[in-house]
C-alpha positions in Angstrom: 23.7 -22.9 -35.1 22.5 -19.3 -34.2 24.0 -16.6 -36.4 25.8 -13.7 -34.8 23.2 -11.3 -36.1 20.3 -13.3 -34.6 21.8 -13.6 -31.0 21.5 -10.0 -30.0 17.9 -9.7 -31.3 16.6 -12.0 -28.6 18.1 -9.9 -25.8 17.7 -6.5 -27.3 15.8 -4.1 -25.1 15.4 -0.3 -24.9 18.4 1.6 -23.4 16.2 2.9 -20.6 15.1 -0.6 -19.5 18.2 -1.5 -17.5 18.6 -4.1 -14.7 17.1 -1.9 -11.9 14.2 -0.8 -14.1 13.4 -4.4 -15.0 13.5 -5.6 -11.3 11.4 -2.7 -10.2 8.8 -3.3 -12.9 8.7 -7.1 -12.2 8.2 -6.4 -8.5 5.5 -3.9 -9.1 3.6 -6.4 -11.4 3.7 -9.0 -8.6 2.4 -6.7 -5.9 -0.2 -5.3 -8.2 -1.6 -8.9 -8.8 -1.9 -9.4 -5.0 -2.8 -6.0 -3.7 -5.7 -5.1 -6.0 -7.6 -8.2 -4.9 -6.6 -7.7 -1.3 -8.1 -4.2 -1.1 -11.5 -5.7 -2.1 -11.0 -8.7 0.2 -10.4 -6.5 3.3 -13.7 -4.7 2.8 -15.7 -7.9 2.3 -13.9 -9.5 5.3 -15.4 -6.8 7.4 -18.9 -7.2 5.8 -18.8 -11.0 6.2 -18.0 -10.5 9.9 -21.2 -8.5 10.3 -19.8 -5.1 9.9 -21.4 -2.1 8.2 -20.3 0.9 6.2 -18.8 2.6 9.3 -16.7 -0.5 10.0 -15.4 -0.6 6.5 -14.5 3.1 6.7 -12.7 2.5 10.0 -10.6 -0.3 8.5 -9.6 1.9 5.6 -8.7 4.7 8.0 -6.5 2.2 10.0 -4.6 1.6 6.8 -4.0 5.2 5.9 -3.4 6.8 9.3 0.1 5.3 9.7 0.9 6.5 6.2 0.2 10.1 7.3 2.2 9.6 10.5 5.3 8.0 9.1 5.6 9.1 5.5 8.0 12.0 6.2 10.2 9.8 8.3 10.2 7.3 5.5 11.1 9.9 2.9 14.0 11.2 4.9 15.4 7.7 5.6 15.1 6.8 1.9 17.3 9.7 0.9 19.8 8.8 3.6 19.9 5.0 3.5 20.1 2.6 0.5 16.6 2.8 -0.9 16.4 -0.9 -1.8 17.0 -1.9 1.8 14.1 0.4 3.0 11.9 -1.2 0.3 12.7 -4.8 1.3 12.2 -4.1 5.0 8.8 -2.5 4.3 7.8 -5.5 2.0 8.7 -7.9 4.9 6.4 -6.1 7.3 3.6 -6.0 4.7 4.0 -9.8 4.1 3.8 -10.7 7.8 0.8 -8.4 8.5 -1.2 -9.6 5.5 -0.4 -13.3 6.3 -1.7 -12.8 9.9 -4.8 -11.1 8.6 -5.4 -14.0 6.2 -5.0 -16.5 9.0 -7.5 -14.6 11.2 -10.1 -14.5 8.5 -9.7 -18.1 7.4 -10.0 -19.4 11.0 -13.1 -17.5 12.0 -14.7 -14.1 12.3 -12.0 -11.8 13.8 -13.1 -8.7 15.7 -12.7 -5.4 14.0 -9.9 -4.2 16.2 -7.7 -7.1 15.3 -8.2 -6.4 11.6 -7.5 -2.7 12.2 -4.2 -3.4 14.0 -2.9 -5.7 11.2 -4.1 -3.3 8.5 -2.3 -0.4 10.4 0.9 -2.5 10.3 0.5 -2.9 6.5 0.0 0.9 6.2 3.2 1.5 8.3 5.2 -0.6 5.8 3.7 1.4 3.0 4.8 4.7 4.6 8.4 3.6 4.4 8.1 1.8 1.1 6.4 4.5 -1.1 9.0 7.3 -0.9 11.9 4.9 -1.3 10.2 3.2 -4.3 9.4 6.4 -6.1 12.8 7.8 -5.5 14.4 4.6 -6.7 12.4 4.6 -9.9 13.0 8.3 -10.7 16.8 7.8 -10.1 16.9 4.7 -12.3 15.5 6.3 -15.5 17.6 8.8 -17.4 17.5 10.7 -20.7 14.9 11.8 -23.3 12.9 8.6 -23.0 12.0 9.1 -19.3 8.4 9.6 -20.0 8.2 6.5 -22.1 9.9 4.5 -19.4 7.4 5.7 -16.8 4.5 4.9 -19.1 5.7 1.3 -19.6 6.2 0.9 -15.9 2.7 2.1 -15.1 1.3 0.1 -18.0 2.8 -3.1 -16.7 1.7 -2.4 -13.1 -1.8 -1.4 -14.1 -2.1 -4.4 -16.5 -1.3 -6.7 -13.6 -3.9 -4.9 -11.5 -6.6 -5.8 -14.0 -6.0 -9.5 -13.4 -5.6 -8.9 -9.7 -8.9 -7.1 -9.2 -10.9 -9.4 -11.4 -9.3 -12.5 -10.0 -9.6 -11.2 -6.5 -13.4 -10.4 -6.9 -14.0 -13.9 -8.4 -12.0 -15.6 -5.6 -13.9 -13.7 -2.9 -17.2 -14.8 -4.3 -16.0 -18.4 -4.7 -13.9 -19.2 -1.6 -13.9 -16.1 0.5 -11.6 -13.1 1.2 -9.1 -15.0 3.4 -7.4 -16.7 0.6 -7.1 -13.5 -1.4 -5.3 -11.9 1.6 -3.0 -15.0 1.7 -2.1 -14.5 -2.0 -1.3 -10.8 -1.2 1.1 -11.9 1.6 2.9 -14.3 -0.8 3.1 -11.5 -3.4 4.9 -9.2 -0.9 7.4 -12.0 -0.2 8.2 -12.4 -3.9 8.4 -8.7 -4.6 10.7 -8.1 -1.6 13.1 -10.8 -2.9 13.3 -9.1 -6.3 13.9 -5.7 -4.8 16.8 -7.1 -2.7 18.8 -7.4 -5.9 18.5 -3.7 -6.8 21.8 -1.9 -7.4 22.2 1.5 -5.8 25.9 2.0 -6.7 24.9 4.7 -9.2 23.6 6.9 -6.5 26.4 9.0 -5.0 26.8 8.8 -1.2 25.4 11.8 0.6 27.9 14.1 2.2 27.6 14.4 6.0 25.1 17.1 6.9 22.3 17.9 9.3 19.9 15.4 10.9 16.5 14.3 9.8 14.8 17.6 10.6 17.3 19.4 8.3 16.5 16.8 5.6 12.8 17.4 5.9 13.3 21.2 5.8 15.2 20.8 2.5 12.4 18.7 1.1 9.9 21.3 2.3 11.8 24.1 0.5 11.7 22.0 -2.7 7.9 21.7 -2.5 7.0 25.3 -1.4 9.3 26.9 -4.0 7.3 25.4 -6.9 3.7 26.6 -7.2 2.8 23.8 -9.7 4.0 21.2 -7.1 2.2 22.5 -4.0 -1.0 23.4 -5.8 -1.4 19.9 -7.2 -0.5 18.4 -3.9 -3.2 20.5 -2.3 -5.7 19.5 -5.0 -5.1 15.8 -4.5 -5.3 16.0 -0.7 -9.0 16.4 -1.2 -9.4 14.5 -4.5 -7.8 11.3 -3.2 -9.8 11.6 0.0 -13.2 11.6 -1.6 -12.2 9.0 -4.2 -10.9 6.8 -1.4 -14.2 7.1 0.4 -16.2 6.3 -2.7 -13.9 3.4 -3.6 -13.3 1.8 -0.2 -16.7 2.4 1.4 -19.5 3.3 -1.0 -18.3 1.1 -3.9 -18.6 -2.2 -2.1 -22.0 -1.2 -0.6 -23.4 -0.2 -4.0 -22.0 -3.4 -5.5 -23.7 -5.5 -2.8 -27.1 -3.7 -3.1 -27.3 -3.0 -6.8 -24.6 -4.8 -8.9 -24.6 -8.3 -7.5 -21.7 -8.4 -5.0 -17.9 -8.6 -5.0 -17.5 -10.1 -8.5 -19.1 -7.2 -10.5 -17.3 -4.6 -8.3 -14.0 -6.4 -8.9 -14.6 -6.3 -12.7 -15.5 -2.6 -12.5 -12.2 -1.9 -10.8 -10.5 -4.1 -13.4 -12.1 -2.0 -16.2 -10.5 1.1 -14.6 -7.2 -0.7 -14.6 -7.7 -1.7 -18.3 -8.3 2.0 -19.1 -5.1 3.0 -17.4 -3.2 0.4 -19.4 -4.5 1.9 -22.6 -3.8 5.4 -21.3 -0.2 4.4 -20.5 0.2 2.8 -23.9 -0.9 6.1 -25.5 1.7 7.9 -23.3 4.5 5.7 -24.6 4.0 7.5 -28.0 2.6 10.8 -27.0 4.8 13.5 -25.4 2.6 16.5 -24.6 4.6 19.7 -24.5 2.7 21.2 -21.6 3.0 18.4 -19.1 0.7 19.5 -16.3 -1.9 21.4 -18.3 -2.6 18.2 -20.3 -2.5 16.0 -17.3 -4.8 18.2 -15.2 -7.4 18.4 -17.9 -7.5 14.6 -17.8 -8.2 14.6 -14.1 -11.8 15.8 -14.6 -13.0 12.3 -15.6 -12.2 11.1 -12.0 -15.5 12.6 -11.0 -17.4 10.2 -13.3 -17.2 6.9 -11.2 -18.6 8.6 -8.1 -21.4 10.1 -10.2 -22.1 6.7 -11.8 -22.3 5.0 -8.4 -24.7 7.8 -7.2 -27.3 7.1 -9.9 -26.5 4.1 -9.7 -26.0 3.1 -13.4 -26.2 -0.5 -14.6 -23.1 -2.7 -14.3 -22.3 -2.4 -18.1 -22.5 1.4 -17.9 -20.3 1.5 -14.8 -17.7 -0.6 -16.5 -17.6 1.9 -19.4 -17.3 4.9 -17.1 -14.5 3.3 -15.2 -12.6 2.4 -18.4 -13.0 5.8 -19.8 -11.8 7.6 -16.7 -8.9 5.2 -16.4 -7.7 6.0 -20.0 -7.7 9.7 -19.4 -6.4 9.9 -15.9 -3.3 7.9 -16.7 -2.2 10.8 -18.8 -1.9 12.8 -15.5 0.0 10.0 -13.8 2.8 9.8 -16.5 2.9 13.6 -16.9 3.3 14.0 -13.1 6.2 11.5 -12.9 7.9 13.1 -15.9 7.6 16.6 -14.3 9.1 15.3 -11.0 11.9 13.6 -12.8 12.6 16.8 -14.8 12.4 19.4 -12.1 13.5 17.7 -8.8 17.2 17.0 -7.9 18.0 13.3 -7.6 19.2 13.5 -4.0 15.8 14.9 -2.9 13.5 12.6 -4.8 12.3 10.6 -1.8 11.8 13.6 0.4 9.7 15.4 -2.2 7.9 12.1 -2.8 7.1 11.8 0.9 5.5 15.3 1.0 3.6 14.4 -2.2 2.4 11.2 -0.6 1.6 12.9 2.7 -0.6 15.4 0.9 -2.3 12.7 -1.1 -3.2 10.7 2.0 -3.4 13.3 4.8 -7.2 13.6 4.6 -7.9 10.0 3.6 -8.3 8.6 7.1 -10.8 11.3 8.0 -12.7 10.9 4.7 -13.1 7.1 5.0 -13.9 7.3 8.7 -16.6 9.9 8.0 -18.0 8.1 4.9 -20.4 6.0 7.0 -21.7 8.9 9.2 -22.1 11.0 6.0 -24.2 8.3 4.4 -26.4 8.2 7.5 -26.7 12.0 7.6 -27.1 12.8 3.9 -27.8 9.5 2.2 -25.4 7.5 0.0 -26.6 9.2 -3.2 -25.9 12.8 -2.0 -22.6 11.8 -0.5 -21.4 10.3 -3.8 -22.6 13.4 -5.8 -20.6 15.5 -3.3 -17.5 13.4 -4.0 -17.9 14.0 -7.8 -18.5 17.7 -7.3 -15.3 18.2 -5.2 -13.2 16.5 -7.8 -14.4 18.7 -10.6 -14.3 21.9 -8.5 -10.7 21.5 -7.3 -9.4 20.4 -10.7 -10.8 23.6 -12.2 -9.2 25.6 -9.4 -5.7 24.1 -10.1 -6.0 25.3 -13.8 -5.9 28.9 -12.4 -2.2 28.4 -11.3 0.0 29.8 -14.1 2.8 27.3 -13.5 0.4 24.4 -14.0 -0.6 25.8 -17.4 2.9 26.8 -18.5 5.3 24.1 -17.3 6.8 22.6 -20.4 8.8 19.5 -21.2 12.5 20.3 -21.5 15.3 18.4 -23.4 17.7 16.7 -21.0 20.5 19.2 -22.0 18.5 22.1 -20.5 17.8 20.3 -17.2 21.0 20.7 -15.3 20.9 24.5 -15.4 17.1 24.4 -14.8 17.5 22.3 -11.7 20.0 24.7 -10.2 17.8 27.6 -10.9 14.8 25.9 -9.4 16.7 25.0 -6.2 17.7 28.7 -5.8 14.1 29.8 -6.4 12.9 27.4 -3.8 15.2 28.9 -1.1 14.3 32.5 -2.0 10.5 31.8 -2.1 10.5 29.9 1.2 12.5 32.7 2.9 9.8 35.1 1.7 7.2 33.1 3.4 5.7 31.1 0.5 4.2 28.2 2.5 1.5 25.9 1.2 -0.2 22.6 1.9 0.8 19.4 0.2 -0.8 16.7 -1.9 -0.3 9.6 -4.9 -2.9 6.2 -8.4 -1.0 6.4 -9.6 -2.1 7.0 -8.6 -1.6 6.2 -8.5 -2.0 4.4 -7.7 1.3 5.2 -6.4 4.2 3.9 -8.6 3.1 0.6 -6.8 -0.3 -0.9 -6.3 0.3 -1.3 -2.6 -1.4 2.0 -2.1 -4.9 1.8 -0.7 -6.3 4.2 -3.3 -3.9 3.6 -6.2 -2.4 7.0 -5.9 -2.3 8.9 -9.2 0.7 11.1 -9.0 
């Protein structure tokens, strides 16, 4: 018979790991397993159908263009409707579009336009999913251990991504990309089922107010009133664009020409994922006082993978570079989520997240579409060195913003007054004409691996 003292030990879990947090983490793990392999599979589906670098870039652009068009609408809806319903609807659309993509690839050599249409539908689902998901996660975690909770969430998601990328690359090499796309469709179905059980009763109903445009203006004021927020959004508008071009277009081509194909490229991406797991593990114990100064310094290594592909270095060296950059950049991902959780009011999480995502992805369709022509005009090596240089230059520029250097972690007791003060500052600064561009994998890598780039923020 089990003793009374032993029974609770089996079910004991941290106070911050409640039911919603557990469901969100489980769903993110499932989608990470499917989506990391599917990103590689879509590129090789184009190449197997006779496409070239320009075609791969167009497919990546088709995924991200709907994100740019619909993200703000998705953010406003997620702060107005139950967030879990928005997430489930988006997962359903992703499941159907990826399943159709898989069928087309498995039954023949589909034309590029069909693959682009289905990929665009998947991107549309992501536009509504991402702000709702990030808002749901931020509203679920409370208290002093928020940073640790975000780190565990990202560690679980990135850990699943290791297996997803490695298994996806191996399956593409063994049986082709179509089956990997089918696995991704099944993963969306499972994740949507888990998210259907999320509880939003803890989120107070919004009082009747203005329409969607008024909601978006409120979100805009939150962004423009905080220099640390809009400066990093601006930074990642370019950083994510060039990383996306290097990862989605140049990476598979370098792998095909110099590394041995899809398998080694999948393992390289898995090494980056392994690095982020180690980085998240470190962040479960480390609580840097200056959140964004520490995080931004750790963005510099994101220039290294593009530089390694430009050389190109041998496979073993590329794996080391990807692992190292993953370890350091995850510090930024956790710090960024902690800063948003600390500084942004709960009822505006999804709208601010939508502006964040919009900035992260606004230039990505253009960058991926131009990656092929840039290779033809300047050469692949020069294009990759340009990607690395832009990452380093813009990261250095962000360090010149005082709020990025000085924003500090605050105890929960200080945050209520701080949130009120920040909201007032946002209104005053916007009225004075403080307008700025916007910027996530996590990186994102987004809080979910369904992002095409793995948004970092």
